[in-house]
Backbone as CSV, one residue per row, in Angstrom:
resi,resn,N_x,N_y,N_z,CA_x,CA_y,CA_z,C_x,C_y,C_z
1,UNK,97.313,77.017,119.957,97.318,76.817,119.088,98.924,77.207,118.321
2,UNK,99.517,76.690,117.301,100.545,77.143,116.735,100.525,78.436,115.864
3,UNK,101.165,79.189,115.202,101.603,80.118,114.621,101.385,79.522,113.092
4,UNK,101.472,78.477,112.819,101.764,77.693,111.577,100.350,77.078,111.413
5,UNK,99.581,76.827,112.471,98.427,76.351,112.207,97.535,77.312,112.242
6,UNK,97.706,78.754,112.797,96.950,79.841,112.174,96.850,80.554,111.118
7,UNK,98.584,80.586,110.504,98.636,80.645,109.286,97.891,80.124,108.066
8,UNK,97.793,78.812,108.348,96.960,78.075,107.368,95.627,78.109,107.952
9,UNK,95.004,78.453,108.829,94.000,78.860,108.546,93.170,79.895,108.255
10,UNK,94.229,81.024,108.396,94.096,82.215,107.191,94.259,82.089,105.708
11,UNK,95.270,81.486,105.789,95.539,81.510,104.007,94.452,80.668,103.494
12,UNK,94.129,79.542,104.262,92.887,79.197,103.144,91.254,79.417,103.531
13,UNK,91.411,81.027,103.691,90.242,81.927,103.653,90.047,82.514,102.822
14,UNK,91.481,82.900,102.291,91.826,83.959,101.229,91.244,83.250,99.818
15,UNK,91.104,84.698,99.175,90.911,84.265,97.548,91.796,83.703,97.074
16,UNK,92.100,82.898,95.672,93.517,82.327,95.019,93.985,83.784,94.940
17,UNK,93.879,84.722,94.389,94.557,85.509,93.789,95.763,85.828,95.003
18,UNK,94.951,86.608,96.130,95.351,86.788,97.421,96.666,85.874,97.710
19,UNK,96.318,84.410,97.796,96.977,83.030,98.548,98.263,83.473,97.641
20,UNK,97.950,83.281,96.393,99.019,83.379,95.414,100.122,84.293,95.642
21,UNK,99.524,85.782,96.154,100.178,86.762,96.420,101.334,86.373,97.593
22,UNK,100.627,86.041,98.479,100.852,85.656,99.546,102.585,84.702,99.612
23,UNK,101.878,83.629,98.548,103.098,82.567,98.334,103.836,83.330,97.686
24,UNK,103.905,84.418,96.563,105.158,84.857,95.621,106.087,85.798,96.436
25,UNK,105.128,86.227,97.483,105.810,87.213,98.444,106.869,86.579,99.187
26,UNK,106.404,85.491,99.996,107.193,84.438,100.666,108.558,83.994,99.861
27,UNK,108.378,83.208,98.778,109.454,82.882,97.731,110.474,83.743,97.593
28,UNK,109.777,84.825,97.140,110.863,86.002,96.920,111.659,86.783,98.244
29,UNK,110.996,87.040,99.263,112.137,87.245,99.961,112.063,86.337,101.029
30,UNK,111.554,85.476,101.089,111.783,84.193,102.232,110.991,85.028,103.377
31,UNK,110.821,83.952,104.636,109.733,84.780,105.679,110.071,83.912,106.888
32,UNK,109.970,83.914,107.386,109.779,83.156,108.992,108.193,82.920,109.403
33,UNK,107.875,81.877,110.097,106.833,81.896,110.403,105.630,83.035,110.833
34,UNK,106.342,83.905,111.763,105.611,84.975,111.959,105.176,85.485,110.950
35,UNK,106.587,86.178,110.191,106.345,87.346,108.778,105.100,86.667,107.706
36,UNK,105.295,84.927,107.666,104.320,84.749,106.781,102.818,84.966,107.014
37,UNK,102.983,84.532,108.377,101.575,84.808,109.256,101.092,86.423,109.019
38,UNK,101.965,87.326,109.652,101.755,88.863,108.751,101.068,88.942,107.341
39,UNK,101.769,88.690,106.754,101.631,88.640,104.949,100.077,87.906,104.884
40,UNK,99.869,86.700,105.515,98.608,86.480,105.451,97.426,87.333,105.497
41,UNK,97.352,87.674,107.121,96.492,88.641,107.695,96.579,89.659,106.887
42,UNK,97.338,90.451,106.090,97.621,91.605,105.648,96.917,91.666,104.006
43,UNK,97.235,90.183,103.212,96.453,89.986,102.643,95.008,89.600,102.705
44,UNK,94.649,89.610,103.642,92.999,89.231,104.199,92.067,90.600,104.262
45,UNK,93.099,91.139,104.835,92.486,92.942,105.067,91.712,93.918,104.555
46,UNK,90.492,94.160,104.902,89.849,95.358,103.979,90.717,96.453,103.880
47,UNK,90.158,97.269,102.736,90.951,98.311,102.514,91.464,99.316,103.802
48,UNK,90.622,99.694,104.190,90.181,100.292,105.587,91.352,100.037,106.330
49,UNK,91.323,98.361,106.713,92.775,97.906,107.664,93.721,97.912,107.052
50,UNK,93.729,98.145,105.670,95.315,98.371,105.294,95.756,99.574,105.435
51,UNK,95.023,100.996,105.118,95.624,102.071,105.360,95.270,102.597,106.942
52,UNK,94.781,101.245,107.742,95.241,102.404,109.300,96.537,101.215,109.555
53,UNK,96.833,100.129,108.887,98.327,99.850,108.769,99.177,100.612,108.290
54,UNK,98.899,101.078,107.080,99.711,101.825,106.993,100.396,103.032,107.691
55,UNK,98.937,103.610,108.093,99.312,104.827,109.112,100.725,104.293,109.885
56,UNK,100.025,102.630,110.715,101.453,102.588,111.624,102.052,102.351,111.519
57,UNK,102.456,101.741,110.582,104.024,101.611,109.749,104.682,102.990,109.247
58,UNK,103.798,103.929,109.543,104.888,105.770,108.931,104.824,106.388,110.792
59,UNK,104.197,105.904,111.184,104.363,106.354,112.836,105.595,105.377,113.430
60,UNK,105.861,104.075,113.159,106.711,103.622,113.560,108.009,103.594,112.911
61,UNK,108.030,104.408,111.528,109.169,104.555,110.406,109.709,106.089,111.537
62,UNK,108.773,106.998,111.760,109.537,108.163,112.653,110.058,107.886,113.696
63,UNK,109.155,106.490,114.750,109.616,106.967,115.536,111.362,106.442,115.998
64,UNK,111.130,105.336,114.875,112.816,104.576,114.832,113.749,105.908,114.395
65,UNK,113.250,106.910,113.216,114.001,107.862,112.964,114.602,109.307,113.745
66,UNK,113.136,109.092,115.021,113.498,110.166,115.935,114.530,109.736,116.985
67,UNK,114.758,107.857,117.189,115.312,107.434,117.990,116.784,107.369,117.807
68,UNK,117.042,107.174,116.657,118.442,106.817,115.844,119.193,108.475,116.267
69,UNK,117.905,109.498,115.822,118.613,110.705,115.910,119.096,111.293,117.097
70,UNK,118.564,110.471,118.069,119.003,110.754,119.233,117.622,111.649,119.970
71,UNK,116.582,111.918,119.314,115.595,112.580,119.754,114.678,112.048,120.439
72,UNK,113.952,112.494,121.414,112.672,112.063,122.329,111.901,111.757,121.575
73,UNK,111.464,110.567,121.313,110.225,109.969,120.079,109.088,110.642,120.620
74,UNK,107.601,110.650,120.116,106.827,111.922,120.421,106.148,109.948,120.885
């Protein structure tokens, strides 16, 4: 299955408001197929899932800061 097909499946399941948010974000910032898919999946995530995503993003940011500073990332 192609990523665009997965994206279409996810977007079809979103509430209208969430679908519009994804479309607006894509139009404003531009997006590759991968990025559009990620945005749609996040838009469909539960509050708990989005909370875990934010934790992961903070950890990735910390990892990248440490790597850029020449430190051994944890």
